[in-house]
C-alpha positions in Angstrom: 112.6 -33.3 47.0 111.6 -29.7 45.9 112.2 -28.7 42.6 113.1 -25.2 41.9 110.6 -23.5 39.4 112.7 -23.4 36.5 113.4 -26.9 36.6 109.5 -27.8 37.4 108.6 -25.3 34.3 110.6 -27.6 32.2 110.0 -31.2 33.5 106.2 -30.6 34.0 106.0 -31.2 30.1 106.4 -34.8 30.7 104.3 -35.6 33.9 101.4 -36.4 31.8 103.1 -39.6 30.1 103.5 -41.1 33.6 101.3 -42.2 36.8 101.6 -40.0 39.7 103.8 -42.3 41.8 106.1 -43.2 38.7 106.4 -39.6 38.1 107.5 -38.7 41.5 110.5 -41.3 41.0 111.0 -40.1 37.6 112.0 -36.7 39.2 114.2 -38.2 41.3 116.2 -40.2 38.7 116.3 -37.2 36.4 117.8 -35.2 38.7 120.2 -37.8 40.5 121.5 -38.8 37.1 122.3 -35.0 36.2 124.5 -34.5 39.6 126.2 -38.1 39.3 129.5 -38.9 37.8 131.1 -42.1 36.3 128.3 -44.7 35.9 124.6 -43.7 35.2 123.1 -46.5 37.4 119.8 -46.2 39.2 121.9 -46.8 42.3 124.4 -43.7 41.6 121.2 -41.5 40.9 119.8 -42.5 44.3 122.9 -41.7 46.3 123.5 -38.5 44.7 120.0 -37.4 46.0 121.0 -38.9 49.5 118.6 -42.0 49.1 121.2 -44.7 49.9 119.4 -45.9 52.8 115.6 -45.9 51.2 114.2 -49.2 52.0 111.9 -49.0 48.9 114.9 -48.6 46.5 113.6 -51.3 44.0 110.7 -49.4 43.4 112.9 -46.6 41.6 114.5 -49.8 39.4 110.7 -50.6 38.3 110.6 -47.3 36.7 112.6 -48.8 33.9 111.7 -52.4 34.2 108.0 -52.5 34.8 106.2 -49.3 35.1 104.0 -48.5 32.4 104.7 -45.9 30.1 105.3 -44.9 26.5 108.4 -43.8 25.3 106.9 -42.2 22.2 104.9 -40.0 24.4 107.8 -38.7 25.9 109.5 -38.1 22.7 106.6 -36.5 21.5 106.6 -34.0 24.4 110.3 -33.6 24.1 110.0 -32.4 20.6 106.9 -29.8 21.1 109.2 -28.5 23.9 112.1 -28.4 22.1 110.5 -26.4 19.1 108.6 -24.2 21.2 112.0 -23.4 22.7 114.4 -23.0 20.4 112.6 -22.4 16.9 110.6 -19.3 15.9 107.3 -19.8 15.1 106.4 -21.1 11.2 110.2 -21.7 10.9 111.2 -24.9 8.7 112.9 -27.7 11.0 115.8 -29.6 10.3 116.7 -33.2 11.5 120.1 -35.2 11.6 119.7 -39.0 11.6 122.2 -41.4 12.5 123.2 -44.4 14.1 125.7 -45.1 17.0 127.0 -48.1 18.7 126.5 -48.6 22.3 129.2 -50.9 23.3 127.7 -53.5 25.8 128.7 -57.2 26.5 126.6 -59.9 28.6 124.8 -63.0 27.2 121.3 -61.9 28.8 121.0 -58.8 26.8 119.2 -59.9 24.1 119.4 -57.2 21.3 123.1 -57.5 21.5 125.1 -58.1 18.5 128.1 -57.4 16.5 128.3 -54.3 14.6 131.0 -52.5 12.6 132.9 -50.2 14.9 133.3 -46.8 12.7 136.2 -45.2 14.7 138.3 -48.2 14.8 137.4 -49.3 11.2 139.2 -47.8 8.0 138.5 -48.5 4.3 141.3 -51.3 4.6 140.1 -53.0 7.7 136.7 -53.1 9.5 136.5 -53.8 12.7 133.3 -55.5 14.7 132.7 -55.2 18.3 129.9 -56.4 20.7 126.9 -53.7 21.4 123.6 -52.3 20.9 123.0 -50.5 17.7 120.9 -47.3 18.1 119.0 -45.1 15.2 118.9 -41.7 16.7 116.7 -38.6 15.3 117.8 -35.6 16.4 116.6 -31.7 15.8 119.5 -29.2 14.8 119.0 -25.7 16.7 121.4 -22.9 17.6 121.2 -22.0 21.1 121.7 -18.6 22.5 124.7 -19.6 24.5 126.7 -20.5 21.3 126.8 -19.5 17.6 127.5 -23.4 16.7 124.9 -25.5 15.8 123.8 -28.6 18.5 121.7 -32.0 17.5 119.3 -32.7 20.1 118.3 -35.9 20.2 114.3 -36.6 20.4 113.6 -40.1 19.5 116.1 -43.3 19.6 115.2 -46.9 18.7 117.0 -50.1 18.5 118.4 -51.4 15.3 119.3 -54.8 15.7 121.8 -56.6 13.0 120.2 -59.4 10.6 121.8 -62.1 12.9 120.2 -60.7 16.1 116.7 -60.1 14.4 116.9 -64.2 13.4 118.1 -65.2 16.7 114.8 -63.6 18.0 112.8 -65.0 15.5 111.7 -61.1 14.0 111.7 -59.8 10.5 114.6 -57.7 10.2 114.3 -54.2 9.1 117.2 -52.5 7.7 118.3 -49.2 9.1 116.7 -47.2 6.1 113.5 -48.9 6.7 113.4 -48.1 10.3 114.5 -44.5 9.4 111.6 -44.4 6.8 109.2 -45.4 9.6 110.7 -42.7 12.2 110.2 -39.9 9.6 106.7 -41.0 9.1 106.2 -40.6 12.6 107.8 -37.3 12.4 105.6 -36.2 9.4 102.3 -37.0 11.9 103.9 -35.2 14.8 104.5 -32.2 12.6 101.9 -32.4 9.7 102.3 -28.7 8.4 105.9 -27.9 9.0 108.6 -27.9 6.4 111.0 -30.7 7.2 114.7 -31.4 6.4 116.2 -35.0 7.1 119.9 -35.2 6.8 121.9 -38.4 7.0 124.9 -39.7 5.8 125.8 -42.8 2.9 123.4 -45.4 5.0 120.4 -43.3 4.1 121.3 -42.6 0.5 118.5 -44.9 -0.6 116.1 -44.9 -3.5 113.3 -46.2 -1.7 114.1 -43.9 1.3 113.8 -40.6 -0.9 110.7 -41.5 -2.6 109.0 -42.2 1.0 110.3 -39.1 1.9 109.2 -37.4 -1.4 105.7 -38.6 -0.5 105.4 -37.2 2.7 106.6 -33.9 2.0 109.8 -34.2 3.8 113.5 -33.2 2.1 116.0 -35.6 2.3 119.7 -34.8 2.1 122.5 -37.4 1.8 125.7 -38.3 0.0 125.1 -39.9 -3.6 127.2 -42.4 -5.1 129.2 -41.4 -8.1 128.2 -43.8 -10.2 124.5 -43.5 -9.4 122.1 -43.9 -12.5 120.9 -40.5 -13.4 118.7 -40.0 -16.1 117.0 -36.9 -17.7 113.3 -36.2 -17.0 111.0 -37.8 -19.5 110.4 -35.9 -22.9 106.6 -34.6 -23.1 104.3 -37.6 -24.5 103.7 -37.0 -28.1 99.7 -37.5 -28.7 99.0 -40.7 -30.4 101.8 -42.6 -29.2 101.1 -46.2 -28.5 102.7 -48.3 -25.2 103.1 -47.1 -21.1 104.3 -43.3 -21.1 108.0 -42.9 -20.4 109.0 -42.4 -16.7 112.6 -41.2 -17.6 114.7 -39.7 -20.4 118.2 -40.5 -21.7 120.9 -41.9 -19.4 123.3 -38.9 -18.1 126.9 -39.1 -17.6 127.8 -40.5 -14.3 129.1 -38.3 -11.8 132.9 -39.7 -11.8 132.7 -38.8 -15.6 131.4 -35.2 -14.9 134.5 -34.7 -12.4 137.2 -35.2 -15.2 135.1 -33.6 -18.0 137.0 -30.5 -19.1 133.8 -28.8 -20.4 132.2 -28.9 -16.7 131.4 -25.6 -15.4 132.7 -25.1 -11.9 131.4 -22.4 -9.6 133.5 -21.2 -6.4 131.7 -21.1 -3.3 132.7 -20.3 0.4 130.9 -22.3 3.1 131.4 -22.5 7.1 133.5 -25.7 7.4 133.2 -28.0 10.2 135.7 -26.0 12.4 134.0 -22.8 11.9 136.0 -21.5 9.3 135.0 -20.4 5.7 136.4 -22.8 3.3 136.6 -22.2 -0.5 134.9 -25.0 -2.8 133.9 -25.7 -6.1 130.8 -27.4 -7.1 128.6 -28.1 -10.1 125.2 -29.4 -10.0 122.0 -30.2 -12.0 118.9 -31.8 -11.9 118.1 -35.2 -12.8 115.6 -38.5 -11.8 117.2 -41.4 -9.8 115.8 -44.5 -11.2 116.2 -48.3 -10.7 114.0 -50.9 -12.3 110.9 -51.6 -10.1 110.9 -48.4 -8.5 109.2 -45.0 -9.1 111.6 -42.2 -10.5 112.7 -39.6 -8.0 113.5 -36.2 -9.2 116.8 -34.7 -7.4 119.3 -31.8 -7.4 122.7 -33.4 -7.2 125.7 -31.5 -6.4 128.9 -32.3 -7.3 131.8 -30.9 -4.7 135.7 -30.5 -5.1 138.1 -28.9 -3.0 140.7 -26.6 -4.8 143.7 -27.7 -2.9 142.7 -31.3 -3.3 141.8 -32.5 0.2 139.4 -34.0 0.8 138.4 -36.2 -1.8 135.4 -34.9 -4.4 131.9 -36.0 -3.0 128.3 -35.8 -4.6 125.2 -35.1 -2.6 121.5 -34.9 -3.5 118.3 -33.5 -2.5 115.0 -34.5 -2.9 113.9 -31.2 -3.5 115.2 -30.3 -7.0 114.4 -26.5 -6.5 117.3 -26.3 -3.9 120.2 -24.4 -4.6 124.1 -26.4 -4.7 125.3 -24.2 -1.8 122.3 -24.8 0.4 122.4 -28.3 -0.2 126.5 -28.3 1.0 125.5 -25.9 4.0 122.9 -28.2 5.1 124.9 -31.3 5.0 127.9 -29.7 7.0 125.3 -29.6 10.1 125.1 -33.5 10.0 128.6 -33.5 11.9 126.7 -32.1 15.0 125.2 -35.4 15.7 128.9 -37.0 16.1 129.5 -34.3 18.7 126.2 -35.0 20.6 127.3 -38.6 20.7 130.7 -37.8 22.0 129.6 -35.5 24.7 126.7 -38.3 25.9 129.7 -40.7 26.4 131.8 -38.3 28.0 129.6 -36.3 30.4 126.2 -38.2 30.7 127.7 -42.0 30.8 126.5 -43.5 27.9 127.4 -47.1 27.9 127.8 -47.3 31.5 124.2 -48.7 32.7 123.8 -52.0 33.9 120.2 -52.9 33.0 119.7 -56.4 31.8 116.2 -56.8 31.3 114.8 -56.1 27.6 112.2 -53.4 28.6 114.8 -51.6 30.9 117.7 -51.5 28.1 115.0 -50.2 25.3 114.3 -47.5 27.9 117.6 -46.6 29.6 119.7 -45.6 26.6 116.9 -43.5 24.9 116.6 -41.8 28.4 120.3 -40.7 28.6 120.4 -39.2 25.1 117.2 -37.8 25.6 118.6 -36.1 28.7 121.1 -34.3 26.5 118.1 -32.3 24.9 116.6 -32.1 28.8 119.9 -30.2 30.0 119.8 -27.6 26.9 115.9 -26.8 27.9 117.5 -26.4 31.5 119.9 -24.4 30.9 117.7 -22.0 28.6 115.2 -21.7 31.5 117.9 -21.1 33.9 119.7 -18.6 31.6 117.2 -17.4 28.9 119.9 -14.6 27.8 122.6 -17.4 27.0 124.9 -15.6 29.5 126.3 -19.0 30.8 129.2 -19.2 32.8 132.2 -20.4 30.7 135.1 -22.2 32.5 138.1 -20.9 31.2 141.8 -22.1 32.0 145.3 -20.8 31.3 145.3 -23.1 28.4 142.2 -23.4 26.8 140.7 -20.0 25.7 137.1 -20.1 24.6 134.2 -17.7 24.1 131.3 -19.8 23.7 129.7 -22.1 26.4 130.1 -26.1 25.5 128.0 -28.8 26.9 130.4 -29.1 29.8 129.5 -25.4 30.8 126.0 -26.0 30.2 125.7 -29.2 32.5 127.9 -27.6 35.2 125.2 -24.8 35.2 122.8 -27.1 35.4 124.2 -29.0 38.4 125.2 -26.1 40.3 121.5 -25.0 40.0 120.4 -28.4 41.1 122.8 -28.0 44.1 120.9 -24.7 45.3 123.8 -22.7 43.8 125.4 -23.0 47.2 123.7 -20.5 48.9 124.2 -21.8 52.4 123.4 -19.5 55.5 126.7 -17.6 56.7 127.9 -18.2 60.2 127.3 -15.5 62.9 130.8 -15.4 64.1 132.5 -15.4 60.8 131.3 -14.7 57.4 133.7 -16.4 55.6 132.3 -19.4 57.0 129.2 -21.0 55.5 126.9 -23.3 57.7 126.4 -26.5 55.1 123.6 -29.0 56.3 125.2 -32.5 57.0 123.0 -34.2 54.8 124.0 -31.7 51.9 128.0 -32.3 53.0 127.4 -36.0 52.9 126.4 -35.7 49.5 128.8 -33.6 48.3 131.7 -35.9 49.9 130.2 -38.7 47.9 130.0 -36.9 44.7 133.4 -35.8 44.9 135.2 -39.0 46.4 133.2 -41.6 44.4 133.0 -41.7 40.4 131.0 -45.0 40.3 
């Protein structure tokens, strides 16, 4: 298999993480998985590459289950390449962190547990389903082919439930604890860059906020309306006995601030999730978040309400007290981009369709599929650096910006050689397609597994 120069320029960044024999197979699996439809198994990738009769097919399975390579090294290389490609030199980096549930069944999957299914659950009813829970860290960028932000996965690790950890005999780590480790790793990889991490209610934890502050990382997340907020500690009077105070007087709870008539609200206009400008009323202030036994955490809190009454009022915080209320709200809106990434990965990259059973293969396959989302963006940028990606339009769906489906289609078309076959000498309307290419195309069209 020979890859074109744009593909080689992108993929060669990851070659140093593998041995030479393994790397040749990894490239086959990457291109075959991009071309595959339906299930994303090793078998499907080999069939797309015309290797369904290869006698050494088991060696391609060994890439995931037995080969020696570090997923952290690959993640580090992917992050460096994404920053170099999509981020201007010296610009701050914004990351979104969240969990996703990979619905899987099978008694041989040791990491499988029962977790809450967010799409099927509500405030009145909580639905649990079988699967693997993953903690995913994504880099938020704005690619040249759209004005919307994209969340590109760079690091994914399993986050098993307490029951699974107990069954495996491991010390259980909560999601915030695992997030703290990944954020520390991120700071080691990027020691001199301004970092912002955005999370949902799960990451609204005092210990996580303190760890981010010590690592010079800004954390933005929702804040409980009844959070214990205090005024900063007053200056210590000379000659005072005892330990210095760490906090001042208790501040009113945010649900009380919401109802007080003397609260001063400011009208701001932000770009909402649907891309439209939306008016919101905000009020904010500085405080220290405190709980007994924990160091105080200086924060900037923001209380938001909709003039129309929908949605419900919410509160957010930033561990950088100098931030403005509008900037905190605008940054948090970017959190939704990771939900789009999860949905697109399921719809177009076959997430939840793999069939590995070995622990090592499972711990590698799902992060690889999520990382493939970022690789597709890199390949598209290498093929169309000007951002002019062909957009598929229909009579019933008008769009002016490329979506992930358009980007993936552009990469697939290039992998197929842009269908630039020789023209028949007798009829210019007839293309001479090699038999092997025709068989691969027929399989891609006729088989969905």
